[in-house]
Steps between C-alpha positions, in 0.01 A plus 500: 500500500861574405560543129791259540252216558374526137614287212415673173460273197361541153176318592442674833614605846569242770607467862632194682283385787637277781316173532642287775861414406468617143388793287246538225489764230170685512362742242418836655324812380660824619333830571648826611875511549783713627872468431539210745149369576198371310143438600368152417160527327456125453661157511595484865302430810538684831762330714696331222872521549666649195877484429601861533866458411653234277204442269728533197728234647204258538408573140852426381509174698168395336633574154822306570307194613274515198803528264666205681187289455479589132868404460425145614222452240 
């Protein structure tokens, strides 16, 4: 899959998977890689639709919504 689909965090590597009208963050295990592609060694099933571009934007939106929710507490 495209390297741009990965979200790298301190606790692991993730990809966003399309589920109907929304997206869920899924932990993935990567294998061999090149400059622009990675092999997925685990965490995804065949046929799952992964966000190839814009994963970082989805991550930012998720962080903003969590911060907004914490602000109201």
